[in-house]
C-alpha positions in Angstrom: 106.3 98.5 126.6 106.9 102.1 126.6 110.6 103.6 125.9 112.2 107.0 125.3 112.6 106.9 121.4 110.8 108.8 119.2 111.0 109.0 115.4 109.5 111.8 113.0 107.9 110.6 109.9 106.9 112.7 107.4 103.6 111.2 105.5 103.5 111.6 102.0 99.8 111.2 101.5 98.1 113.6 103.6 94.6 112.2 103.5 96.7 109.0 105.3 96.8 111.0 108.3 92.9 112.0 108.2 92.1 108.0 107.5 94.4 107.1 110.9 93.0 109.9 112.7 89.3 108.8 111.7 90.4 104.9 112.7 91.7 106.0 115.8 88.5 107.7 116.9 86.3 104.8 116.1 88.7 102.3 117.9 89.1 104.7 120.7 93.0 104.5 120.7 95.9 107.0 119.1 97.3 107.7 115.9 100.7 106.7 117.9 99.3 103.3 118.3 98.0 102.4 115.0 101.1 103.8 113.5 103.2 101.3 115.6 101.2 98.6 115.0 101.1 98.9 111.3 105.1 99.2 111.6 105.4 96.3 113.9 103.1 94.3 111.6 105.0 95.7 108.3 108.6 94.1 110.0 106.5 90.7 110.7 105.9 90.4 107.2 109.0 91.0 105.8 110.8 88.8 108.5 108.0 86.0 107.2 108.8 86.6 103.5 112.6 86.7 104.1 112.2 83.4 106.3 110.4 82.0 103.2 113.2 82.5 101.0 115.7 80.8 103.4 113.5 77.8 103.7 113.4 78.8 107.3 110.8 77.3 109.9 108.2 79.9 110.5 105.3 81.2 112.2 102.5 83.3 111.4 101.5 84.3 114.8 100.2 87.7 114.1 97.1 86.6 111.9 95.5 85.3 115.4 96.6 87.7 117.5 94.6 90.6 119.1 95.5 94.2 119.3 
C-alpha cells in the first residue's frame, strides 16, 4: 500500500543504519521497507500487550505472516 505520507526519523545509533543497509542488500529490499516492517510489528506488539492487560481476545497473526 503506497501513500504520500513521509516521516523523518533521526537514528540515535548510526550502526543501526549500517546494519539495516546490510540486511536490505542481503534480502534484496530497501532500508525503508525494513523500517516499515519493524515499525508495523512494534505497533502490533504494543496493541497485543494492551489487549492482554485489558483481557481482550487477541490474535498473534504477525508471528506466522511472511514479509
